[in-house]
C-alpha positions as CSV (number, residue, x, y, z in Angstrom):
1,M,7.0,-16.7,-4.0
2,K,6.4,-19.0,-1.1
3,I,5.5,-18.1,2.5
4,S,4.8,-20.5,5.3
5,V,2.9,-19.4,8.5
6,T,3.2,-21.4,11.7
7,H,1.1,-21.0,14.8
8,K,3.4,-20.4,17.8
9,D,1.1,-19.8,20.8
10,A,-2.0,-17.8,21.7
11,M,-2.5,-15.5,18.7
12,K,1.2,-15.4,17.6
13,F,2.3,-16.8,14.2
14,E,5.7,-17.0,12.5
15,A,5.8,-16.1,8.8
16,K,8.7,-17.6,6.9
17,T,9.6,-16.3,3.5
18,E,12.4,-17.6,1.2
19,K,14.6,-14.9,2.6
20,S,13.6,-14.2,6.2
21,S,11.0,-14.6,8.9
22,F,8.9,-12.4,11.2
23,I,6.3,-12.8,14.0
24,I,2.7,-11.8,13.4
25,D,1.2,-10.9,16.9
26,C,-2.6,-10.7,16.6
27,P,-4.3,-8.7,17.8
28,T,-1.4,-6.3,18.7
29,I,-1.0,-5.9,14.9
30,S,-3.8,-7.5,12.9
31,P,-3.2,-9.3,9.6
32,I,-5.1,-6.5,7.8
33,E,-2.7,-3.9,9.3
34,Y,0.2,-6.0,8.0
35,F,-1.5,-6.1,4.6
36,L,-1.9,-2.3,4.5
37,S,1.7,-1.9,5.7
38,G,2.7,-4.2,2.8
39,I,0.8,-2.1,0.3
40,I,2.3,1.1,1.6
41,T,5.8,-0.3,1.7
42,C,5.5,-1.7,-1.8
43,S,4.7,1.8,-3.2
44,A,7.3,3.5,-0.9
45,T,10.1,1.3,-2.4
46,D,9.0,2.4,-5.8
47,I,9.2,6.0,-4.8
48,V,12.8,5.4,-3.8
49,M,13.9,3.1,-6.7
50,I,12.2,4.8,-9.7
51,P,14.0,8.2,-9.0
52,K,17.3,6.3,-8.2
53,N,17.1,4.6,-11.6
54,Q,16.8,8.1,-13.1
55,G,19.8,9.4,-11.2
56,K,17.6,11.3,-8.7
57,T,17.3,11.1,-4.9
58,V,14.2,11.0,-2.7
59,T,14.6,12.0,1.0
60,D,12.2,12.4,4.0
61,L,9.7,10.0,2.4
62,V,6.5,9.3,4.5
63,V,3.6,7.5,3.0
64,D,0.4,7.3,5.0
65,G,-2.5,5.1,4.1
66,E,-6.1,5.2,5.2
67,V,-8.7,2.7,4.3
68,E,-12.5,2.3,4.5
69,R,-13.8,-1.2,4.8
70,A,-17.0,-2.9,4.1
71,E,-19.2,-3.4,7.2
72,D,-20.1,-7.0,6.3
73,H,-17.6,-9.9,6.3
74,P,-15.1,-10.4,4.8
75,R,-14.8,-6.6,5.4
76,K,-12.8,-5.9,2.3
77,F,-11.2,-2.6,1.5
78,T,-13.7,-0.3,-0.3
79,K,-11.5,2.8,-0.4
80,L,-7.8,3.4,0.0
81,H,-6.2,6.8,0.1
82,L,-2.4,7.1,0.1
83,T,-0.7,10.4,1.0
84,Y,2.9,10.8,-0.2
85,N,5.1,13.4,1.4
86,F,8.7,13.6,0.2
87,N,11.6,15.8,-0.9
88,S,13.6,15.2,-4.0
89,D,15.9,16.7,-6.6
90,A,13.4,16.0,-9.3
91,D,13.5,18.3,-12.3
92,D,10.1,19.6,-11.4
93,D,6.9,18.6,-9.6
94,T,5.5,16.9,-12.7
95,Q,8.4,14.4,-12.6
96,A,7.8,13.7,-8.9
97,A,4.1,13.1,-9.5
98,R,5.0,10.7,-12.3
99,W,7.0,8.6,-9.9
100,V,4.0,8.2,-7.7
101,M,1.7,7.6,-10.7
102,A,4.1,4.9,-12.0
103,S,4.0,3.2,-8.7
104,V,0.3,3.3,-8.3
105,E,-0.7,2.5,-11.8
106,T,2.0,0.1,-12.9
107,Y,4.8,-1.1,-10.6
108,C,3.2,-1.7,-7.1
109,S,1.9,-5.2,-7.4
110,T,0.0,-5.0,-4.0
111,I,-1.9,-1.9,-5.1
112,N,-2.7,-3.5,-8.4
113,T,-3.9,-6.7,-6.7
114,I,-6.7,-4.7,-5.0
115,R,-7.5,-2.1,-7.6
116,D,-10.5,-4.0,-9.1
117,T,-12.3,-4.0,-5.8
118,T,-11.1,-0.9,-4.1
119,E,-11.5,2.8,-5.0
120,I,-7.9,4.1,-4.8
121,S,-6.8,7.8,-4.5
122,Y,-3.7,9.6,-3.6
123,S,-2.3,13.0,-2.6
124,I,1.3,14.2,-3.1
125,T,3.3,16.8,-1.2
126,H,6.7,17.4,-2.9
127,N,9.4,19.6,-1.4
128,G,6.8,21.0,1.0
129,K,4.2,21.9,-1.7
130,L,0.9,20.0,-2.2
131,I,1.1,19.1,-5.9
132,R,-1.8,16.5,-6.1
133,E,-4.8,16.2,-3.9
134,N,-7.3,13.4,-3.8
135,E,-6.4,12.2,-7.3
136,K,-8.2,9.0,-8.4
137,M,-6.3,6.1,-9.7
138,I,-6.6,6.1,-13.5
139,S,-7.3,2.4,-13.9
140,G,-9.4,0.3,-11.6
141,G,-11.7,2.1,-9.2
142,G,-13.4,-0.7,-7.3
143,S,-16.4,-2.8,-8.0
144,K,-19.1,-4.4,-6.0
145,I,-18.2,-8.1,-6.3
146,D,-19.6,-10.1,-3.4
147,M,-17.3,-13.0,-2.5
148,G,-19.7,-14.2,0.3
149,D,-19.1,-14.7,4.0
150,I,-16.0,-16.4,5.5
151,D,-14.7,-17.0,9.0
152,A,-11.7,-14.7,9.4
153,C,-9.0,-13.8,11.8
154,C,-9.6,-10.8,14.1
155,S,-9.3,-7.5,12.3
């Protein structure tokens, strides 16, 4: 994977990937908000694709993310809670929960990139029923590694 970011003007940057490009407009949307959006979107795509590969369909998917960050710079994520809300034709709630667990534990590379330094939990509402609440990620769980201070973009 390769991405190039070019300063345009003021606090606007253009990110070019191998397939597309988009504008990052700080501080309208900060890089950390893009980062969290990427984490959520990574997992959301799993929640659509895993069932599809099993001949099942997910509809009305909404994934909310809430983070707590360290007070000191570089203000890394210390806690991440993801809330999954969706309908599906899963055989049962256990199958639906397994889709989320597969994403969180195995397939979502963005979540797995931060799991060693971030305590991660999730809740799942499937077909209008809360089936998991504040479940902790099985692996990872955060650690207290100090990477030191850095100058950073606005957050």
